[in-house]
C-alpha positions as CSV (number, residue, x, y, z in Angstrom):
1,M,104.1,123.8,133.4
2,E,107.1,122.5,133.6
3,R,109.6,122.5,130.4
4,I,111.7,120.1,129.3
5,E,115.0,120.6,127.7
6,T,114.1,120.6,124.2
7,V,115.8,117.5,122.0
8,T,113.2,117.5,119.3
9,K,110.7,120.0,118.6
10,M,107.8,120.0,116.0
11,T,104.8,121.9,115.1
12,A,101.2,120.9,114.5
13,T,99.3,123.9,112.8
14,W,95.2,124.0,112.5
15,T,94.4,124.7,109.2
16,G,90.6,124.7,110.0
17,G,87.9,122.1,110.4
18,M,90.0,118.8,112.0
19,R,92.6,119.3,109.7
20,F,96.4,119.8,110.9
21,V,99.6,120.7,109.0
22,Y,102.8,119.2,110.8
23,T,106.3,120.1,110.3
24,S,108.6,117.9,111.9
25,A,112.1,118.2,113.5
26,S,113.7,117.6,110.0
27,G,111.8,120.1,108.2
28,H,109.4,117.6,106.6
29,G,105.7,118.0,106.7
30,L,102.3,116.2,106.7
31,I,99.1,116.7,107.2
32,T,96.0,114.9,109.1
33,D,92.5,115.0,109.4
34,A,89.3,113.3,110.9
35,P,86.3,111.3,109.5
36,K,83.3,113.2,108.3
37,E,81.5,111.6,111.0
38,V,83.5,113.5,114.0
39,G,84.0,116.5,111.9
40,G,86.7,116.6,109.6
41,G,87.2,116.3,105.8
42,D,88.5,112.8,106.2
43,T,91.6,114.3,103.6
44,A,94.5,112.7,105.4
45,A,95.1,110.0,107.5
46,T,94.2,110.3,111.2
47,P,96.6,111.1,114.2
48,M,95.8,107.2,115.3
49,E,97.0,105.9,111.9
50,L,99.8,107.6,111.8
51,L,100.7,105.6,115.0
52,L,99.8,102.2,113.5
53,L,102.3,103.8,110.3
54,S,105.1,104.7,112.5
55,L,105.2,101.0,113.8
56,I,105.1,99.2,110.5
57,G,107.7,102.1,109.6
58,C,109.9,101.7,112.2
59,T,110.0,97.3,112.2
60,G,110.1,97.4,108.8
61,V,113.4,99.2,108.9
62,D,114.9,97.2,111.5
63,V,114.0,94.2,109.6
64,A,115.3,95.5,106.5
65,S,118.4,96.6,108.1
66,I,119.2,93.6,110.1
67,L,118.7,91.2,107.4
68,D,121.4,93.1,105.2
69,R,123.4,92.9,108.7
70,M,123.5,88.9,108.1
71,K,123.5,89.2,104.7
72,E,120.4,87.7,103.7
73,P,119.5,88.5,100.1
74,L,116.0,90.9,100.7
75,E,114.1,91.6,97.9
76,A,110.8,93.0,99.0
77,L,109.0,93.4,102.0
78,E,105.8,94.7,102.9
79,V,104.7,95.1,106.4
80,T,101.0,95.0,107.3
81,V,99.5,95.9,110.6
82,E,95.5,95.2,111.7
83,A,94.5,96.7,115.0
84,E,92.0,96.4,117.6
85,R,91.1,99.8,120.1
86,A,89.5,100.1,123.3
87,E,85.9,100.9,123.4
88,K,86.4,103.8,125.7
89,H,87.6,106.9,125.8
90,P,90.8,107.7,125.1
91,K,90.3,104.8,122.6
92,V,93.5,103.3,122.7
93,Y,95.3,100.5,120.9
94,T,94.5,97.0,123.0
95,K,95.6,94.4,120.0
96,I,98.2,94.8,117.3
97,H,98.9,92.2,114.7
98,L,101.8,93.0,112.0
99,T,102.1,91.0,109.3
100,F,105.9,90.5,107.3
101,H,105.6,89.8,103.9
102,V,109.1,89.4,102.7
103,K,110.6,88.1,99.4
104,G,114.2,86.4,98.8
105,N,115.6,83.5,99.7
106,I,116.1,84.5,102.9
107,S,116.5,81.7,105.9
108,P,113.1,81.5,108.1
109,K,115.4,81.2,111.3
110,K,117.2,84.8,110.5
111,L,114.6,86.1,109.7
112,E,112.5,85.3,112.8
113,R,115.7,87.0,114.9
114,A,115.2,89.9,112.9
115,I,111.6,90.2,113.7
116,K,112.7,89.7,117.5
117,L,115.4,92.0,117.5
118,S,112.8,94.6,116.0
119,E,110.5,93.8,118.9
120,S,112.4,93.5,121.7
121,T,115.4,96.0,121.5
122,Y,115.5,98.4,118.4
123,C,111.9,99.2,117.7
124,S,111.0,102.4,119.8
125,V,107.7,102.7,118.5
126,S,107.0,99.2,119.2
127,A,108.3,99.6,122.5
128,M,105.7,102.8,123.2
129,L,102.8,100.9,122.4
130,G,103.1,98.0,123.7
131,K,102.7,99.3,126.9
132,T,98.9,99.5,126.2
133,A,98.8,96.8,123.0
134,E,99.7,93.5,122.8
135,I,101.5,93.5,119.8
136,T,101.8,89.8,117.8
137,S,103.6,89.0,114.9
138,E,104.0,86.7,111.8
139,Y,105.7,86.4,108.8
140,V,105.1,85.1,105.2
141,L,108.1,84.0,103.4
142,I,107.9,84.2,99.4
143,Q,111.0,82.4,97.9
């Protein structure tokens, strides 16, 4: 196996069943499990769920940061995700839809721009998932 130059190194340690404990490059821990119907204990998010959580976290950070740089008065932001997976293995995500619930006296035009910048330029997770899934989005502006 060809080794790559280490840029990021993390570990996944099996703890029994289908459960793993992870240590991130920054030293933070995380646990995943599998649903009971496939032999897991259903005690934590699955690795595939983590992909979607990573996506909404990544794009959420982008949108909040961009709106801040635009001097828009963001009061609250919640990003939700709905997704479909392929029926056959590997069961990749094929469709992903994000909804940005945004509270504040935010310009709709600037909010749209922030979301588009995240989608097209800044969110690395979106760029990777977009290779296999159609990613769409919408926003709900709460004044």
